[in-house]
Backbone bond lengths (Angstrom), bond angles and torsions (degrees), N, CA, C in turn:
res aa  C-N    CA-C-N  psi(-1)  N-CA   C-N-CA  omega(-1)  CA-C   N-CA-C  phi
1 M - - - 1.448 - - 1.529 110.58 -
2 N 1.323 117.87 130.14 1.448 121.55 -180.00 1.513 110.67 -75.23
3 S 1.332 116.65 139.21 1.443 122.00 175.40 1.515 108.70 -79.58
4 P 1.363 118.78 163.57 1.462 120.53 175.09 1.519 112.31 -56.15
5 A 1.334 117.61 -36.99 1.465 120.84 179.68 1.523 110.73 -63.81
6 Q 1.341 116.70 -41.95 1.454 120.21 179.01 1.531 110.03 -63.95
7 S 1.340 117.28 -40.44 1.444 121.26 179.29 1.521 111.07 -62.86
8 I 1.338 116.64 -40.35 1.468 121.16 178.26 1.528 110.08 -64.40
9 R 1.335 117.14 -43.66 1.463 119.89 179.94 1.523 111.53 -62.76
10 W 1.331 116.49 -44.94 1.456 119.60 178.72 1.525 111.20 -64.21
11 G 1.331 115.38 -38.98 1.477 118.92 178.39 1.513 111.31 -63.15
12 A 1.343 116.79 -43.83 1.464 120.94 179.48 1.525 111.20 -64.26
13 A 1.341 116.57 -41.19 1.458 120.04 179.33 1.520 111.16 -65.65
14 T 1.324 116.99 -40.85 1.456 120.43 -179.98 1.533 111.25 -66.80
15 A 1.336 116.64 -44.00 1.455 120.67 179.61 1.518 111.03 -63.33
16 S 1.339 117.75 -40.54 1.461 121.23 178.89 1.504 111.35 -65.18
17 T 1.343 116.66 -40.23 1.463 120.29 179.31 1.524 111.00 -65.60
18 L 1.331 116.35 -44.14 1.464 119.43 179.41 1.527 110.85 -65.05
19 Y 1.332 117.02 -38.60 1.462 121.28 179.01 1.536 110.39 -62.78
20 G 1.321 116.76 -46.25 1.460 120.90 178.61 1.507 111.93 -63.16
21 A 1.343 116.45 -42.18 1.456 120.63 179.19 1.529 111.48 -63.81
22 L 1.334 116.88 -38.84 1.461 120.94 179.06 1.522 110.95 -64.95
23 L 1.335 116.63 -42.16 1.471 119.20 177.86 1.526 110.87 -60.26
24 Y 1.312 115.48 -40.65 1.470 119.24 -178.58 1.513 111.25 -67.02
25 V 1.349 116.61 -41.46 1.464 121.10 178.88 1.529 110.50 -63.51
26 L 1.329 115.93 -35.04 1.485 120.01 -179.54 1.519 112.35 -76.42
27 G 1.311 117.33 -1.34 1.456 120.51 174.35 1.511 115.95 98.40
28 L 1.336 118.05 8.61 1.456 120.13 178.92 1.530 108.11 -89.32
29 H 1.338 115.41 86.40 1.451 121.52 -174.84 1.522 109.65 -100.40
30 P 1.331 119.22 108.54 1.469 121.18 -176.01 1.518 113.14 -63.35
31 E 1.338 117.72 -25.61 1.457 118.62 179.59 1.536 112.12 -73.34
32 E 1.333 116.79 -14.93 1.449 120.87 178.98 1.539 111.92 -94.09
33 Q 1.343 115.08 -42.81 1.462 119.70 178.68 1.534 108.82 -136.46
34 L 1.318 115.92 122.28 1.455 121.29 -174.52 1.534 111.73 -59.65
35 K 1.316 117.30 -32.68 1.459 119.20 -176.75 1.524 112.19 -62.76
36 Y 1.339 116.51 -24.56 1.476 119.40 178.78 1.534 111.85 -70.80
37 A 1.338 115.98 -18.74 1.469 118.56 -178.19 1.519 111.32 -63.12
38 F 1.350 116.05 -30.28 1.462 118.70 -179.41 1.522 112.37 -65.45
39 A 1.307 117.17 -25.52 1.460 120.65 179.04 1.513 111.87 -66.61
40 Y 1.339 115.92 -22.33 1.463 120.80 -178.96 1.524 111.96 -89.97
41 T 1.319 117.50 -0.47 1.455 120.64 -176.46 1.543 113.56 -58.87
42 P 1.357 120.47 -44.52 1.470 118.92 178.74 1.532 112.91 -58.18
43 A 1.347 116.44 -40.17 1.466 119.93 179.28 1.530 110.36 -64.99
44 L 1.353 115.84 -43.41 1.454 119.83 179.59 1.517 111.40 -62.73
45 L 1.325 117.22 -42.67 1.463 120.95 -179.99 1.514 110.45 -63.35
46 S 1.316 118.06 -37.57 1.471 120.61 178.68 1.524 110.83 -62.47
47 Y 1.339 116.63 -42.30 1.467 119.75 177.75 1.531 110.87 -65.08
48 L 1.342 117.06 -40.00 1.450 119.90 -179.41 1.523 112.42 -64.93
49 V 1.341 116.36 -36.70 1.469 120.52 177.04 1.525 110.19 -64.00
50 I 1.336 116.01 -42.51 1.461 120.49 179.09 1.521 110.81 -61.99
51 V 1.341 116.04 -46.22 1.471 120.56 -179.51 1.527 110.17 -62.66
52 F 1.329 116.58 -41.84 1.478 119.28 178.88 1.517 110.97 -62.75
53 D 1.333 117.84 -48.26 1.453 122.29 -176.66 1.527 111.35 -62.64
54 K 1.339 115.84 -39.88 1.465 119.61 -173.52 1.526 113.05 -85.16
55 W 1.347 117.66 -39.06 1.453 119.63 -171.28 1.534 114.59 -133.08
56 A 1.341 117.14 -49.55 1.460 120.58 -163.65 1.529 113.85 -63.38
57 W 1.338 117.21 -28.96 1.462 118.31 -178.59 1.518 112.62 -63.14
58 R 1.346 117.97 -19.19 1.456 121.29 178.53 1.517 112.96 -86.03
59 W 1.325 117.92 -16.42 1.448 120.66 -177.85 1.521 110.02 -61.47
60 P 1.358 118.38 137.11 1.474 121.23 -168.74 1.520 115.71 -47.32
61 G 1.344 117.66 -50.76 1.448 119.45 -178.20 1.506 113.35 -63.67
62 I 1.333 117.15 -45.03 1.461 121.57 179.84 1.523 110.39 -69.38
63 H 1.339 116.29 -38.48 1.456 119.99 -179.29 1.523 111.68 -63.61
64 R 1.330 115.93 -35.55 1.458 119.76 178.42 1.537 110.51 -65.93
65 I 1.329 116.06 -35.56 1.473 119.73 -178.97 1.516 110.84 -73.55
66 T 1.327 117.68 -46.28 1.465 120.25 -175.58 1.529 112.16 -72.81
67 G 1.352 116.17 -34.69 1.461 120.32 -177.77 1.511 113.83 66.66
68 H 1.342 116.64 14.19 1.465 120.71 -178.08 1.529 109.54 -73.99
69 P 1.326 119.63 122.90 1.473 120.44 -175.79 1.521 112.18 -62.99
70 R 1.332 114.66 135.94 1.470 120.83 178.96 1.513 109.13 -100.03
71 M 1.346 115.59 120.12 1.456 121.12 -177.04 1.518 112.98 -124.42
72 D 1.331 117.64 0.63 1.471 119.81 -176.96 1.531 110.74 -63.14
73 G 1.315 115.61 141.70 1.459 121.37 179.79 1.522 111.29 135.62
74 T 1.312 114.83 -172.84 1.465 122.37 178.52 1.521 108.93 -106.43
75 W 1.320 116.12 129.31 1.469 122.44 -176.77 1.524 109.86 -117.50
76 R 1.354 115.71 126.90 1.468 119.67 170.77 1.513 107.28 -70.90
77 T 1.326 115.98 126.29 1.462 120.54 -171.72 1.527 109.35 -124.77
78 T 1.321 115.53 130.36 1.454 121.94 174.24 1.518 108.87 -110.24
79 L 1.344 115.50 120.58 1.457 122.05 179.23 1.536 108.77 -99.73
80 R 1.322 116.15 129.63 1.455 121.20 -179.97 1.532 108.57 -121.86
81 P 1.342 117.34 95.81 1.459 120.40 -177.58 1.534 111.94 -61.93
82 S 1.323 115.30 145.20 1.455 121.03 176.10 1.524 108.78 -67.46
83 P 1.337 118.58 145.46 1.478 120.70 176.75 1.514 112.92 -59.71
84 D 1.336 117.27 -22.62 1.463 121.32 -179.35 1.532 112.90 -85.75
85 S 1.329 117.50 -2.73 1.454 120.42 -178.37 1.532 111.50 -64.73
86 H 1.335 115.75 142.52 1.476 120.97 179.90 1.533 109.31 -85.56
87 I 1.287 116.52 74.24 1.450 121.80 -179.63 1.513 109.15 -89.63
88 P 1.348 119.72 126.80 1.455 121.18 -176.95 1.530 112.42 -67.86
89 T 1.312 115.41 161.87 1.458 121.11 178.34 1.516 110.21 -56.28
90 G 1.314 116.19 130.66 1.455 120.90 -178.87 1.509 113.15 90.44
91 G 1.329 117.26 -5.85 1.458 121.31 -179.84 1.518 111.56 -76.62
92 N 1.296 115.52 162.10 1.463 122.05 -178.56 1.523 109.57 -84.60
93 R 1.306 116.71 115.29 1.471 120.87 -179.22 1.532 112.42 -92.59
94 G 1.304 115.89 7.56 1.438 120.80 169.57 1.520 115.36 87.08
95 P 1.319 113.78 174.74 1.478 125.53 -1.69 1.545 111.97 -68.08
96 V 1.330 115.28 148.90 1.465 122.41 -176.11 1.521 108.38 -109.06
97 R 1.336 118.23 127.27 1.446 122.33 176.18 1.528 109.32 -82.88
98 A 1.326 117.51 135.80 1.456 122.58 178.62 1.542 108.31 -148.63
99 Y 1.337 115.75 168.39 1.469 120.87 174.45 1.527 108.45 -131.04
100 L 1.322 115.09 127.88 1.458 122.32 179.83 1.520 108.85 -104.69
101 A 1.335 116.64 117.35 1.476 122.38 175.73 1.527 107.98 -99.35
102 I 1.331 116.73 122.85 1.451 121.93 -179.54 1.537 108.89 -114.48
103 E 1.328 115.59 117.38 1.457 121.98 173.28 1.537 107.22 -99.58
104 Q 1.327 116.93 124.35 1.453 119.83 -169.87 1.526 111.82 -138.96
105 S 1.334 115.59 133.36 1.452 122.40 163.29 1.518 105.88 -113.00
106 Y 1.330 117.77 -173.64 1.467 118.00 -177.74 1.530 110.44 -66.53
107 W 1.337 116.72 -39.12 1.468 119.83 -174.69 1.516 115.01 -103.60
108 T 1.332 117.42 -6.61 1.461 119.42 -177.82 1.512 111.39 -132.92
109 L 1.334 115.39 157.84 1.469 120.16 176.63 1.521 107.83 -154.19
110 H 1.339 115.01 135.21 1.470 121.20 175.97 1.520 108.41 -131.51
111 A 1.324 116.80 135.10 1.472 121.49 -177.12 1.526 109.82 -123.06
112 T 1.337 115.72 138.41 1.468 123.09 175.02 1.502 108.76 -127.68
113 L 1.325 116.85 120.45 1.473 122.37 179.20 1.508 108.55 -105.77
114 R 1.341 116.26 126.72 1.462 121.13 -179.86 1.528 109.75 -120.21
115 T 1.324 115.25 131.34 1.466 121.61 168.35 1.531 106.98 -113.08
116 A 1.317 116.14 -178.11 1.452 119.81 178.63 1.525 111.84 -68.38
117 E 1.362 117.24 -14.56 1.469 120.07 -174.09 1.529 114.02 -118.28
118 S 1.341 118.86 -14.14 1.455 118.31 -173.60 1.528 111.29 -158.96
119 A 1.342 114.92 173.76 1.460 121.65 175.64 1.528 109.02 -135.69
120 S 1.322 117.16 139.94 1.456 123.02 178.17 1.519 109.01 -122.25
121 R 1.335 116.48 134.69 1.472 121.59 -178.54 1.513 109.52 -121.63
122 S 1.314 115.72 137.88 1.457 121.45 -171.58 1.521 113.46 -84.62
123 S 1.331 114.61 162.27 1.474 122.45 169.40 1.529 106.46 -149.59
124 N 1.322 116.19 159.65 1.479 121.85 176.62 1.523 113.07 53.51
125 S 1.326 116.46 47.98 1.471 120.84 179.98 1.522 110.82 -76.97
126 T 1.334 116.11 137.84 1.461 121.50 175.90 1.527 109.21 -138.84
127 I 1.345 115.32 149.89 1.468 121.34 175.17 1.510 106.94 -119.09
128 E 1.315 115.91 120.88 1.477 121.32 179.41 1.510 108.45 -109.88
129 K 1.343 115.11 120.21 1.474 119.88 179.36 1.517 109.80 -102.02
130 R 1.333 115.66 136.67 1.457 121.89 178.47 1.519 108.30 -92.91
131 D 1.304 116.68 114.82 1.451 122.92 -171.83 1.535 111.79 -52.86
132 G 1.335 114.67 125.34 1.439 120.46 172.23 1.523 116.60 80.61
133 S 1.315 118.06 -12.61 1.466 120.14 -175.02 1.520 113.43 -92.29
134 G 1.343 117.41 -19.09 1.454 120.35 -175.18 1.502 113.13 76.46
135 V 1.330 117.94 3.92 1.462 122.81 -178.87 1.542 108.04 -105.28
136 A 1.329 116.08 138.54 1.454 121.80 178.29 1.509 109.87 -133.51
137 E 1.306 116.96 163.93 1.461 121.08 179.26 1.520 108.99 -133.83
138 L 1.317 114.64 127.12 1.460 122.04 174.23 1.526 108.64 -95.39
139 R 1.331 115.78 128.73 1.452 121.04 179.43 1.526 109.32 -126.74
140 F 1.315 117.12 137.24 1.462 119.40 173.87 1.515 110.57 -157.07
141 L 1.331 115.25 153.44 1.451 123.64 169.18 1.508 108.20 -90.15
142 Y 1.325 117.31 158.53 1.465 118.85 178.64 1.529 110.77 -148.43
143 E 1.322 113.48 159.97 1.483 122.28 171.85 1.509 108.67 -118.98
144 N 1.308 115.87 128.73 1.473 121.58 -177.72 1.529 109.83 -105.26
145 T 1.349 114.28 133.20 1.476 120.58 177.75 1.530 108.62 -123.86
146 P 1.333 118.18 107.20 1.473 120.63 178.89 1.537 110.88 -73.82
147 Q 1.308 116.01 158.67 1.447 120.67 170.48 1.536 109.05 -64.13
148 V 1.319 116.31 150.77 1.462 120.91 -174.21 1.533 111.16 -57.25
149 A 1.308 117.37 -37.35 1.461 120.43 -177.72 1.521 113.09 -63.02
150 H 1.335 117.54 -19.37 1.467 120.92 -175.90 1.532 113.64 -111.27
151 Q 1.330 117.42 2.42 1.466 118.98 -172.63 1.529 113.81 -71.54
152 N 1.317 119.64 -24.98 1.457 120.05 176.36 1.523 111.77 -64.58
153 R 1.314 114.86 -37.78 1.479 120.16 -179.75 1.514 112.15 -91.27
154 S 1.353 116.24 -30.93 1.466 121.07 -174.42 1.517 109.48 -131.94
155 P 1.332 118.43 85.04 1.461 121.62 -177.83 1.524 112.79 -69.93
156 A 1.324 116.93 162.09 1.451 121.80 175.52 1.527 110.39 -58.83
157 H 1.325 115.24 147.24 1.462 118.42 -177.82 1.524 109.90 -154.09
158 T 1.311 116.08 172.23 1.467 121.99 175.04 1.529 108.09 -120.82
159 G 1.331 115.16 162.06 1.454 118.59 -178.45 1.525 110.22 -165.99
160 A 1.333 114.21 -171.81 1.456 121.73 -179.97 1.516 109.68 -142.36
161 C 1.340 116.18 148.94 1.468 122.53 178.51 1.514 109.49 -127.24
162 R 1.326 115.46 146.05 1.447 123.53 173.07 1.527 107.30 -131.78
163 I 1.316 117.08 113.79 1.472 122.11 -174.89 1.529 109.14 -118.53
164 T 1.324 116.12 127.83 1.467 122.23 -177.89 1.531 109.48 -102.53
165 L 1.331 115.89 139.15 1.465 121.48 -179.78 1.515 109.97 -144.18
166 A 1.319 115.79 161.06 1.467 120.80 -179.92 1.518 109.42 -133.49
167 G 1.327 116.76 140.91 1.461 120.98 178.16 1.511 112.86 88.65
168 R 1.362 114.77 173.04 1.469 119.97 -177.24 1.531 111.87 -80.22
169 S 1.331 117.55 -31.16 1.477 120.33 -178.31 1.526 109.17 -136.27
170 P 1.317 117.54 74.33 1.484 119.47 -176.31 1.522 111.74 -67.63
171 G 1.343 114.75 149.27 1.459 120.48 174.44 1.517 111.95 -102.55
172 S 1.332 116.58 -8.57 1.451 121.72 176.88 1.522 109.85 -149.61
173 M 1.310 116.66 154.79 1.461 122.18 -179.52 1.523 107.24 -147.33
174 N 1.324 115.70 166.21 1.469 119.55 172.74 1.520 108.55 -143.66
175 G 1.326 115.40 159.66 1.447 118.31 -176.92 1.513 113.46 -169.23
176 R 1.316 114.62 -166.98 1.468 122.22 179.91 1.526 109.09 -137.87
177 Y 1.325 114.65 154.99 1.467 120.33 174.79 1.525 109.17 -132.25
178 Y 1.341 114.31 153.86 1.459 122.24 -179.60 1.530 107.00 -140.40
179 T 1.331 118.46 141.52 1.451 121.08 -179.38 1.529 110.62 -129.41
180 D 1.344 115.14 163.86 1.463 119.82 176.95 1.515 111.79 -82.15
181 R 1.335 117.53 6.95 1.471 121.76 172.41 1.531 111.05 -96.43
182 F 1.350 115.02 14.29 1.476 121.35 -179.42 1.506 111.55 62.38
183 T 1.340 114.42 42.01 1.460 120.13 172.13 1.516 108.31 -122.48
184 A 1.307 116.17 154.13 1.456 122.00 178.58 1.517 107.69 -155.76
185 G 1.324 116.31 165.42 1.451 118.39 178.95 1.510 111.92 -179.73
186 D 1.332 114.98 -179.67 1.456 122.31 179.28 1.524 110.13 -101.11
187 M 1.344 114.71 157.13 1.468 121.74 179.09 1.514 109.45 -128.59
188 E 1.319 116.44 135.72 1.462 122.03 172.01 1.520 108.07 -122.01
189 L 1.338 117.35 126.96 1.460 121.43 -173.38 1.513 111.13 -125.00
190 V 1.346 116.40 136.90 1.457 123.03 176.99 1.516 107.49 -130.09
191 L 1.336 117.15 131.66 1.456 121.60 -178.33 1.524 110.97 -67.58
192 V 1.331 116.37 127.03 1.477 122.62 176.25 1.516 110.22 -89.34
193 N 1.350 116.20 -55.79 1.458 122.56 176.89 1.525 108.32 -165.64
194 R 1.327 116.32 178.84 1.473 121.46 -178.23 1.525 112.25 -89.21
195 N 1.299 117.89 4.54 1.458 121.97 -178.79 1.529 109.88 -81.30
196 T 1.326 117.72 135.30 1.476 121.06 176.29 1.529 111.55 -120.26
197 D 1.329 117.74 18.09 1.465 121.85 -174.45 1.520 114.51 -89.40
198 H 1.317 118.19 3.96 1.472 120.27 -179.68 1.535 108.04 -75.10
199 S 1.333 116.40 119.08 1.459 120.25 -174.59 1.520 113.38 -92.85
200 T 1.330 117.59 -8.19 1.462 120.92 179.80 1.513 109.49 -139.14
201 F 1.330 115.11 163.18 1.457 121.29 175.43 1.526 110.43 -59.22
202 A 1.347 116.30 -42.85 1.469 120.75 -176.77 1.539 110.57 -62.78
203 E 1.344 117.67 -39.58 1.462 119.76 179.55 1.528 111.07 -65.14
204 A 1.338 115.66 -43.43 1.465 118.34 178.82 1.514 111.42 -63.97
205 E 1.329 117.32 -39.95 1.465 121.07 179.45 1.512 111.47 -64.34
206 T 1.335 116.60 -38.75 1.481 120.93 178.61 1.519 110.44 -65.30
207 A 1.344 117.07 -38.81 1.460 121.35 179.93 1.514 113.00 -71.86
208 D 1.316 116.36 -17.67 1.468 121.39 -177.42 1.509 109.10 -82.14
209 T 1.310 116.35 80.12 1.476 121.80 -174.50 1.526 112.44 -68.93
210 S 1.339 116.80 -19.50 1.457 118.97 177.62 1.512 112.22 -96.24
211 N 1.336 115.82 15.44 1.465 122.32 -179.54 1.521 109.93 -58.72
212 P 1.346 117.40 116.86 1.466 119.70 -177.77 1.531 112.03 -72.69
């Protein structure tokens, strides 16, 4: 399923292509007269914005200038529920092993957390940078959907995460989570790799070759 950001990028690329094609059909051929090349500037700028948002912001030189933290990839995540959490009888009181997959462009971020029993998907993600400190905080809301076999004990719920990181390309992060089931806890995250294609907890665990 395409995200809204992907739809916007495809829409911008399509509009730019159609605009350029229309100019060419109308006879504005830049190879014939250089002044016509300026008419294609809006289309070129649209493509450059797409390239920057999707890829270029990660390139070493540009990344150093923007200072935008890079979090894309799969993160081994350890969840440590608070002793005061309202965990039902038979529930896992931790620590809980999970994997957080972060898909990131410059302006968008989507996170999916998978445990052996459920998956959580983010919404309303924001990155707040603290000026001059090199420290940033990722915040997002999420919806959790347990596997059917566990829904009697662990019903679907919503929650929020706050993850703190330092530097442009952190290898570890830590944070907290809160849920509407009156549970909360700490999170410890270690980068496994930059791949986000693992569709299940088992796939991510298999790819985690440094799994202790």
